[in-house]
C-alpha positions as CSV (number, residue, x, y, z in Angstrom):
1,M,105.5,142.5,111.4
2,S,105.5,139.3,109.3
3,L,108.0,138.6,106.6
4,W,105.3,139.3,103.9
5,T,104.3,142.6,105.4
6,T,108.0,143.6,105.6
7,L,108.4,142.7,102.0
8,L,105.4,144.9,101.1
9,D,106.6,147.7,103.3
10,R,110.1,147.7,101.7
11,G,109.0,146.2,98.4
12,R,109.8,149.0,95.9
13,R,113.4,149.2,97.2
14,L,113.9,145.4,97.6
15,F,112.5,144.6,94.2
16,D,114.6,147.2,92.4
17,P,117.6,145.5,90.8
18,G,120.0,148.3,91.7
19,P,122.0,148.1,95.0
20,E,123.0,144.8,96.3
21,P,120.5,143.3,98.8
22,D,121.7,143.2,102.4
23,F,122.2,139.4,102.7
24,V,122.7,137.8,106.0
25,D,124.7,134.5,105.9
26,D,124.5,131.5,108.2
27,A,127.2,129.1,107.6
28,D,125.6,126.5,109.9
29,A,122.5,126.1,107.7
30,A,124.1,124.9,104.5
31,C,120.8,124.3,102.7
32,A,118.7,127.2,104.1
33,P,119.1,130.9,104.4
34,D,118.8,132.8,107.6
35,P,115.0,133.2,108.3
36,H,115.6,137.0,108.7
37,D,117.5,137.3,105.5
38,V,114.9,139.6,103.8
39,G,117.2,140.5,101.0
40,F,117.6,136.9,100.0
41,T,113.9,136.2,100.3
42,A,113.1,139.3,98.2
43,A,115.5,138.2,95.5
44,V,114.0,134.7,95.3
45,V,110.5,136.2,95.4
46,G,111.5,138.3,92.4
47,L,112.8,135.3,90.6
48,G,109.6,133.3,91.2
49,A,107.3,136.2,90.2
50,K,109.2,137.0,87.1
51,L,109.3,133.3,86.1
52,A,105.5,133.1,86.4
53,K,105.3,136.0,83.9
54,A,107.9,134.5,81.5
55,D,105.3,133.0,79.3
56,G,103.1,136.1,79.4
57,L,100.4,134.7,81.7
58,V,100.3,134.5,85.5
59,T,97.8,131.8,86.7
60,D,96.3,131.2,90.1
61,A,98.0,127.8,90.1
62,E,101.4,129.5,89.8
63,I,100.5,131.9,92.7
64,M,99.4,128.9,94.8
65,A,102.6,127.0,94.0
66,F,104.6,130.1,94.8
67,S,103.0,130.2,98.3
68,R,103.7,126.5,98.8
69,V,107.4,127.0,97.9
70,F,107.6,129.8,100.5
71,R,105.5,127.8,103.0
72,A,103.2,130.8,103.6
73,P,100.5,130.3,106.3
74,P,96.9,130.5,105.1
75,E,96.3,133.8,106.9
76,E,99.1,135.4,104.9
77,M,97.7,134.4,101.4
78,E,96.4,137.9,100.7
79,N,99.8,139.4,101.5
80,V,101.5,136.7,99.4
81,R,99.4,137.6,96.4
82,R,100.2,141.3,96.9
83,V,103.9,140.6,97.2
84,F,103.8,138.4,94.2
85,N,102.0,141.0,92.1
86,L,104.4,143.8,93.3
87,A,107.4,141.7,92.5
88,R,106.4,140.8,89.0
89,Q,105.5,144.4,88.2
90,T,108.8,146.0,89.4
91,V,111.5,143.4,88.9
92,R,113.1,144.5,85.6
93,G,116.1,142.1,85.4
94,Y,115.8,138.6,86.8
95,E,119.4,137.8,85.7
96,A,120.7,140.4,88.3
97,Y,118.8,138.6,91.1
98,A,120.1,135.2,90.0
99,R,123.7,136.5,89.8
100,R,123.4,138.1,93.3
101,I,122.1,134.9,94.9
102,G,124.6,132.7,93.0
103,K,127.5,135.0,94.1
104,R,126.4,135.2,97.7
105,Y,125.6,131.5,98.2
106,G,127.9,129.9,95.7
107,H,129.6,128.0,98.6
108,R,126.2,126.4,99.4
109,P,125.1,124.7,96.2
110,C,122.3,122.7,98.0
111,L,120.6,126.0,98.9
112,L,120.9,127.2,95.3
113,E,119.5,123.9,94.1
114,G,116.6,124.3,96.5
115,V,115.8,127.7,94.9
116,L,115.9,126.2,91.4
117,D,113.7,123.3,92.6
118,G,111.1,125.9,93.8
119,L,111.2,127.7,90.5
120,F,110.6,124.4,88.6
121,Q,107.5,123.8,90.9
122,I,106.2,127.3,90.0
123,A,106.8,126.8,86.3
124,A,105.1,123.4,86.3
125,A,102.1,124.5,88.4
126,D,99.8,125.2,85.4
127,G,100.5,121.8,83.9
128,A,103.3,122.6,81.5
129,V,106.7,124.2,81.4
130,T,106.8,126.4,78.3
131,Q,109.9,127.1,76.2
132,P,110.3,130.7,77.6
133,E,110.1,129.3,81.1
134,M,112.7,126.6,80.4
135,E,115.0,129.2,79.0
136,Y,114.5,131.3,82.1
137,L,115.3,128.4,84.4
138,K,118.4,127.5,82.4
139,T,119.6,131.1,82.6
140,V,119.1,131.1,86.4
141,S,120.9,127.8,86.6
142,Q,123.9,129.2,84.8
143,A,123.9,132.3,87.0
144,F,124.0,130.0,90.0
145,G,127.2,128.5,88.5
146,F,125.6,125.1,87.7
147,S,126.9,123.0,84.9
148,E,124.8,121.8,82.0
149,A,124.9,118.3,83.5
150,T,123.7,119.5,86.8
151,F,120.8,121.5,85.2
152,R,119.8,118.4,83.2
153,R,119.8,116.3,86.4
154,I,117.6,118.9,88.2
155,R,115.3,119.2,85.2
156,A,114.9,115.4,84.9
157,S,114.0,115.2,88.6
158,H,111.0,117.4,87.9
159,L,110.0,116.6,84.3
160,G,111.7,113.3,83.5
161,P,114.6,113.0,81.1
162,D,114.6,114.4,77.6
163,R,114.9,111.9,74.8
164,D,118.3,113.3,73.8
165,D,119.6,113.4,77.3
166,P,122.9,111.5,76.9
167,Y,122.5,109.8,80.3
168,H,119.0,108.7,79.3
169,V,120.4,107.3,76.0
170,L,123.0,105.2,77.9
171,G,120.6,104.3,80.7
172,V,122.7,105.6,83.5
173,A,122.2,107.9,86.4
174,H,123.4,111.5,86.1
175,D,125.7,111.0,89.1
176,A,127.2,107.7,87.8
177,D,130.9,107.6,87.7
178,I,132.8,107.4,84.4
179,S,133.6,103.7,84.9
180,Q,129.9,102.8,85.1
181,I,129.2,105.0,82.1
182,K,131.9,103.3,80.1
183,V,130.5,99.8,81.0
184,A,127.1,100.9,79.9
185,Y,128.5,102.4,76.6
186,R,130.4,99.2,75.8
187,R,127.4,97.0,76.5
188,L,125.1,99.0,74.3
189,M,127.6,99.2,71.5
190,A,128.0,95.4,71.7
191,D,124.3,94.9,71.6
192,H,123.5,97.4,68.9
193,H,126.5,97.1,66.6
194,P,125.1,96.8,63.0
195,D,127.1,93.6,62.3
196,R,125.8,92.0,65.4
197,V,122.2,93.0,64.6
198,V,122.5,91.3,61.2
199,Q,124.3,88.2,62.7
200,M,121.3,87.8,65.1
201,G,119.1,87.3,62.2
202,A,117.6,90.7,61.6
203,P,116.8,91.7,58.0
204,R,119.4,93.7,56.2
205,E,116.9,96.6,56.1
206,F,117.5,97.0,59.8
207,E,121.2,97.6,59.3
208,E,120.6,101.4,58.6
209,T,118.6,101.7,61.8
210,A,121.3,100.0,63.8
211,H,123.9,102.4,62.4
212,A,121.8,105.3,63.6
213,K,121.4,103.7,67.0
214,A,125.1,103.1,67.3
215,A,125.8,106.7,66.3
216,A,123.4,108.0,68.9
217,I,125.1,105.9,71.6
218,T,128.5,107.1,70.6
219,A,127.4,110.7,70.5
220,A,125.9,110.4,74.0
221,Y,129.1,108.9,75.4
222,A,131.1,111.7,73.8
223,R,128.8,114.4,75.2
224,I,129.1,113.1,78.7
225,R,132.9,112.9,78.5
226,A,133.1,116.4,77.1
227,E,130.8,117.8,79.8
228,R,133.1,116.2,82.4
229,G,136.2,117.6,80.8
230,L,137.5,114.2,79.6
231,L,139.1,113.5,76.3
232,V,137.1,111.2,74.0
233,R,139.1,108.1,73.5
234,Q,138.5,105.0,71.5
235,D,137.0,102.7,74.2
């Protein structure tokens, strides 16, 4: 019996967010669950199926992405589609699944990040990640125990940085250490200080824009320090 027929055979029970799934751990595979961990697979299937339904429409592209994420062989595609449809109909609370996975595999963050990566692929399969899907992904990330900065990094790896991403504003990587971030902040403040802009020959009308730019740079630096639990100092 294949994994997908097992999921179909036990689907109603596995996709009911009641009792805890029977997870099987494998400490030697830090970024992958045990291949026979049906409870884990069912929970992730439930997350993927519910995500595809988050914006009210399930597309063939999302189902195909779902099958790629789970590396289903071509001969299992019909079973994959049936499992997917079963999961999205019966999973009532995706938050419960996310919490279970996060609790069970919290000591293996690369595995949890891999799950979130797969969910991003499913969400983006139809060409756009909608706001309800983004809220879903963020809720799952929080249930996995990821910080705001970690979620932003993962999101940027799939969709590119948001314009208000503080790391994007400062032009630094999400994993840059604080000394690198401080150097970038000081350089940008020196380059975009309103007095310097005027001294470099820009018209006075540009001074207001320079003030706004400097404020955005300062706010980005403050956000990063706050997210990392650091006090904001006058640097």
